[in-house]
Each structure stands twice: as C-alpha cells, then as structure tokens.
C-alpha distance (Angstrom), angle and dihedral (degrees) to the residues before:
residue distance angle dihedral
M1 . . .
A2 3.76 . .
T3 3.81 117.9 .
A4 3.78 130.6 -157.6
P5 3.73 116.4 -97.3
G6 3.80 107.1 -95.3
E7 3.73 106.6 -147.2
G8 3.75 142.5 43.7
P9 3.80 135.4 38.0
V10 3.81 118.5 -33.1
R11 3.77 92.6 -111.5
D12 3.74 91.8 56.9
R13 3.74 92.7 46.5
L14 3.85 92.1 49.5
I15 3.79 89.8 49.9
E16 3.77 90.6 53.8
L17 3.73 92.6 48.1
L18 3.77 91.1 52.9
D19 3.72 91.8 48.6
R20 3.81 89.2 52.9
Q21 3.79 93.4 45.1
A22 3.80 90.8 49.3
E23 3.83 90.7 54.8
V24 3.78 91.7 53.9
I25 3.89 91.9 44.6
H26 3.76 92.7 49.3
A27 3.83 94.0 42.8
A28 3.86 92.3 50.9
P29 3.78 123.7 86.1
V30 3.89 110.5 -101.8
R31 3.84 89.7 -113.0
K32 3.75 93.9 58.1
V33 3.85 91.2 46.8
A34 3.84 88.0 50.6
L35 3.78 96.2 48.6
T36 3.73 92.7 42.4
W37 3.80 92.7 51.8
L38 3.67 94.3 44.2
A39 3.80 94.0 47.8
A40 3.82 90.1 49.8
G41 3.79 90.2 67.2
T42 3.79 96.8 45.0
P43 3.83 108.8 102.3
V44 3.80 117.0 -134.1
D45 3.79 123.4 -148.1
L46 3.76 101.4 -132.6
S47 3.86 91.3 -170.6
A48 3.76 92.1 60.8
Q49 3.83 130.1 74.2
L50 3.83 104.7 -82.1
S51 3.80 119.4 -127.0
K52 3.82 123.2 -145.3
A53 3.86 87.8 -100.7
D54 3.83 92.6 51.6
M55 3.86 90.4 50.4
F56 3.93 88.4 48.0
R57 3.89 90.2 51.2
L58 3.76 91.2 47.2
A59 3.79 91.9 49.8
L60 3.74 93.1 49.0
N61 3.76 93.4 47.8
Y62 3.76 90.7 49.4
H63 3.82 94.6 48.1
Y64 3.61 95.7 48.8
R65 3.71 100.1 36.3
Q66 3.76 99.4 42.3
P67 3.74 99.6 86.8
F68 3.88 87.8 53.2
E69 3.90 91.1 48.8
E70 3.82 89.0 51.7
L71 3.78 92.9 49.6
F72 3.84 93.8 45.2
A73 3.84 90.8 47.2
T74 3.78 87.6 70.7
E75 3.83 121.9 88.0
D76 3.81 92.7 -116.8
G77 3.81 91.1 48.1
R78 3.79 94.7 48.7
A79 3.93 87.8 49.6
A80 3.79 91.9 49.0
I81 3.87 97.7 54.5
G82 3.94 100.2 30.6
T83 3.75 91.5 -150.7
D84 3.86 140.0 72.4
N85 3.80 94.0 -138.4
V86 3.82 94.8 109.1
P87 3.85 93.1 166.6
A88 3.72 90.2 59.6
V89 3.77 89.7 46.8
V90 3.82 93.3 52.0
A91 3.85 89.8 49.1
Q92 3.76 89.9 53.9
L93 3.72 94.6 47.6
V94 3.84 103.2 36.2
G95 3.83 96.6 27.4
P96 3.90 93.4 85.2
I97 3.86 89.9 51.4
A98 3.80 95.6 47.3
Y99 3.78 95.3 40.8
G100 3.90 91.2 49.1
R101 3.81 87.4 52.7
L102 3.75 93.2 48.1
V103 3.89 95.9 52.2
G104 3.77 95.1 39.1
A105 3.87 98.1 -106.8
P106 3.82 116.8 160.7
R107 3.77 114.2 -78.9
T108 3.76 113.4 -85.9
T109 3.74 118.0 -111.8
H110 3.81 134.5 -146.1
D111 3.89 87.4 -100.3
D112 3.92 88.4 56.4
H113 3.80 89.7 52.3
V114 3.80 91.8 48.7
R115 3.88 88.3 52.8
I116 3.85 93.3 45.1
V117 3.85 91.1 51.6
D118 3.91 93.8 42.8
E119 3.72 90.0 50.1
F120 3.90 92.1 46.1
L121 3.72 92.9 49.4
A122 3.76 93.6 46.2
A123 3.75 89.7 53.1
H124 3.82 92.7 49.5
R125 3.64 98.8 40.2
Q126 3.79 109.6 130.0
P127 3.86 115.5 -124.6
E128 3.72 113.9 -111.2
T129 3.82 108.6 -105.8
E130 3.78 113.2 -111.6
A131 3.76 118.2 -130.6
E132 3.83 115.1 -108.4
P133 3.86 113.3 -101.1
A134 3.96 88.5 -118.0
D135 3.87 89.5 54.1
A136 3.78 92.7 48.4
A137 3.78 91.2 50.1
A138 3.94 91.3 49.4
E139 3.80 88.7 52.2
S140 3.85 92.8 57.4
C-alpha cells in the first residue's frame, strides 16, 4: 500500500503524491481507471449489510485515498486544506489526471501536477486573520 511522503513542505508532498497517482492511473487499463473513479463516488451505507461490491468500493477508496488521509492528518496538512473532507480534496487533486486518462487527453506531466497543486493550495489558502481594532490601537 502506498504511503504519504514523510518529509518536506505540504506542497512538495502533494506534488509527489500526484506524480505517484498519475503513474498508477496511466499504467492501469482505462476500464480499471473508470471503474475505480466511479466507485469512489458511490456512497456506502456502513450501517447496512455490506455486499461484495460495497466492500470492493471501500477497499478501493481506502487504497487510493490513504496516502492523502495520512498527509492531511498532520498539522501542516490540515492547515493547507482547511477542511476534513478528504474525499473532496482527492477528487480535486486527482480528478484532472483521472479525467484526462478517461477522455484520452495527453498524459499529465510533473509540471501539470505542480500547477494542479499550486492552484489547489491557492484556492484553499486560509486568509490572514486581521487584528482587532482594539488590539491595533493598543499597539500604537
């Protein structure tokens, strides 16, 4: 099972994860990519008896999402995404790679992955908190 890169800034670790995911996506048959991507979006009712198909979907989700879960479980990772909705984050990051593979677009490159991560981080950047007016007056 893949693991999250352990060292370095979140940006660099995300780029490495996308590079790894792209290798898997581009090496897999298109049918497998399609089935995996479609299965990832199918909710599973964990309170009900799980079918073999449900267990398969859960295993696929876990396998491909786990490195992202590990990264976003860190303090730096949580700060970078500002949410705990890791499935949505994975869809935003891996989606362009998987979709491109499904529609026959040219293979994504490392530079594409850098751009995807940079745009993702820019969109999720937390605004700087502004000092309260009373605090600003006290500093004067």
